N, C-alpha and C positions, 0 to 999 in steps of 0.2 A: 553525330557522326563519330566513328570508329576511330580511335588517335591509333591505335596498333596498325589498321588497316591503310591508312592515308602514307604513315607514315612506311609501310612496309611499301605502298604502290611509289614512292617518291623514290625511295633508295634504291628501290630493283631498275625502273626506269631511267632514273638519273646514273648507274652505275652503267647500264648499255646504252643509254645516249654519251657517255661523256666516252667510253672505248670510241662510237662509231665517230665520233668527233674531234679525236686526237688523231685515229687513224686513217681520217681520209683529210685531214690538216683545213677543219671546217666546210668541207662540202659534203652537207649531209644529203644532198639530193641524190648520192649515190646509191643511197638505200632507199629508193622512191621506186615500187614497180605496180602500176595498177595490174598488170597482168596477175603477178604474184597473190596481189591484196585478194584480187576478185575471186581467184581461185580458194586461197585459204581460207579467207575469213565468210566468204559468202559460200562457199560450199563446204564448211562445217559447218556455218549455222545451218545449211538447205537437206545435210544428213541428218543432223540432231532434230530437224522438223519431220522428214520423212519413221523418223525413229519413236515419235515421243505424240501422242494425243494433243488435238487443237488447244485444250484448254492449258497444259504445259506451258506452250508456246505463246499462249495471250498472256500469263502470270510471268512470263521474262523480266519484265519491268521490274514489277514485283519484287523477283529473286534478285534482283541488282540493288534495289534500294533496301533489301534488309543486309546483305552484305554489306551495303556503306555504311548504312545510317543508324541499323538496329539497336537499339538499346535493350539488352536483357535482365530479367531480374535477378536480382541478389537472392540467394537462399537463404540466408541470415533476416532480411528484407520481410520475405512471405511467413518466416519461422514468428516475428513478430507480432504480424498480422494476426494468424491464425490462433496463435497463444490470446490476443485481444481478442479475440471473437470467444474462445473458450472461456473466458473470462465471463465474460458478458452473459452466455447462457449457463455458465455454471450459476450464478449471482442470481438471472433473470427467469432462467427459462430459455430452450430451446428458440421458442416464437419470437423472444425478444431478439432474434437476431434480423428478423424481416427489414428493419431499417439499413441495417449495413449490407442485404442482401445488393438493395437499391445504391450505394454508394459504391459498390465494389468495380472496379475496372475490369479485373480480369475475367472474362466471361466463363472460362472453366472453374474457377472459384467460386463465381455467382452460382452455377449450377449445381455445383456440390452443395453448396450451402441452402440451396430451397429444396435441395430433395431431403435435406438433412432434419428440414421446418417441416416439409413436408409428410413426416415421419416414415421415410420410405423405408424398409429395411436394409442393413447394413451391406448383407452380401448383393443386394437390387445396385445400391447406391456404386460398391464397387464394380458393378458387371456392367452398369451405364458408364461412367467415370474410365474405364478402361478402354471400351469401345472406344471412345473420344478419343482418346488418348492413342490409340491406334490408329485411327481416321488423320489426326495431327500430323503424326509418322508417316503416312502413306504422300500428305500431302509434301512434307517436306522432303520425301524421296524423290517427287518429280521434278523439284529443283535443283537436288542435288544431284541427276539424273542428266539433266540436261547439260551442265557444265563440263559431265564426265565426259558425255559424248563429244563436245565439241573438242574438248583437248582429247581426246583419241582420234579424232576426222584429222584434226591438224595436220599433225607431221605427216599421215599418208598423202594428206592432199599436196602439203609442203611438197613431196617427194615427187606427186603428179606434175606441177608446175616446173622441177627441175626435169622432168622427160619431156615436158614440152617445150622449155627451153633450147634442150639438147636437139631437139628435131629441129626445131626451127635454126639452129647453130649450123648441122649439118646439110639443112638447103642452102643456107646461105653459103657455108663451105664450096657448094658444088658450083659456086658460081652462076652470074647472072646469064641469062639467054643470049642467043647469038644478036639480036638485036640490039637488046640492051648493052652488050659487050663492045660493038660496035660503034653504041652512041657513045659508051665510057671514053673508047680509046680515041676517039675523035675530040674529044674534049679533055684526054690525056687526064684523066683524073678517077680512075674504076676504082682501083686498089685500095687506095684510101677508104673509099665508100663503104667497101665492103668489106673492109676490118672493124668499120664502128658498124655495121648491121651484125656481123658474129659478138663483136664486143657485148650488143646490146640482148641477144639472145641468149648469152651466158648468164648476162644478169639476172634474166629472167629466172634462169637454172638455178642461179646461187640463191637468191633472195628469197625465190618461193619455199625454198628448205629452210633460211633463214626465220621466215613469217611462221611457218608452222612451226617451229622449236619456242618462238618468243609467246605465239599466241597458248602454246597448249601448258608451257611451264612460267610462263609472266603474268598469266591473265586466267585463263579457266580452272588450272590446276590449282592456283590459290583460294580463287571463289568455290570451287569443289568443296577442298579441304576447311576452309573457313564456315559455308554453310553445313558444314557434318557436324562438325566443333558446336555449333551453335543450335544445332537441331538436339545433341545428345544433351546441352546444358536446359533447353526448353522443357524437355522431355523430364530429365531430371527433378526439374522444378515442381511439374505437375504431378509426380510421384511425391512429392513431399505435402502437396495441398489434399490429395485423395488420404495419405496418413491422417493429415490431418481433420480432415471432415471425417472420418471414421471416428477420430478418438473422440469428437465434439458430439458426434450422434449417440457414441455408446455413454457419455456422460464423465468423462475423465476428471479427472482435477486439473487444473490449469499446468501445476505444475509437472504432470505425468504428461500430459499434452506436449511439453515443451521438451522434457526427457526424451521423450522417443523423436521428435522432428529433430531436433540437435544430434541423436545419432548418426541423422542423413551426414555431417559433416563431418572435419576430418579435426583430430582433437587440437591442432594449432589453430584449426581454426573457430572451435570450441571456444579456446582459452582467451581470445581477443574479444569475447561477444558478452555485452552485460545482461544477467538476470530478466528473463522481459515476463514474468509471472510475477504481480503482485505481492509486495514485501522483500522481494528481491534486489538491495541493491548494489551487493556485491561482486565482483567478476566470478565467470564461471573458473 
């Protein structure tokens, strides 16, 4: 589980919950409105469903799981692994990587190694892997777009809830029908009941706006941004893999492979990494 995500969720909802609790002196029921909830949450999900293909709707739990639990690959670990493959290929030939393919967990890296083992042309390897990279990016786009759309429609549907609540409020302000009015006067309690109904309608109006704001800014917006960052990180790591596979296929010395791949990292990141290639034990 991603610690930063969990800490952010706890702090954000904790701050909002504390403000609600303090403002109402513990009467948190004041912030509950089933009408506003259905309009905002149900409505934004429905609008996103109308805007996206069914495959994206089915994968919504996967997108949420990736947001909460995904652990991305560290670039320096990928570099270390590829340099290790380069050492094997340099010492025993590219065909010796056949066993490494079977034990490699990353399907993208496994596919690239298999193409190199099969003796594919470098241009073909580069083309095939970049086609797959584009497909991965498109799948990521669908996941991000779902939450972008829900965050976009949430505040608008909150405004819809506000308008619905205002219409109900004006209807209540117009007063009950004559028959109901007569009954209320006979029992001597019409005014208070009408005030409660108006207050309930006003609550729908205000809470709909509140739900729309919280849904967009505390839920959908952060998920969209986190998935965007993780998509860029994953695609960046895939570019490292492509460069490494092409270097191995070209028969580069492991130190050359290491030097090429470390170019993807910043100077500060490289400074704290050991030399991966054999024979180098000092810090780079």
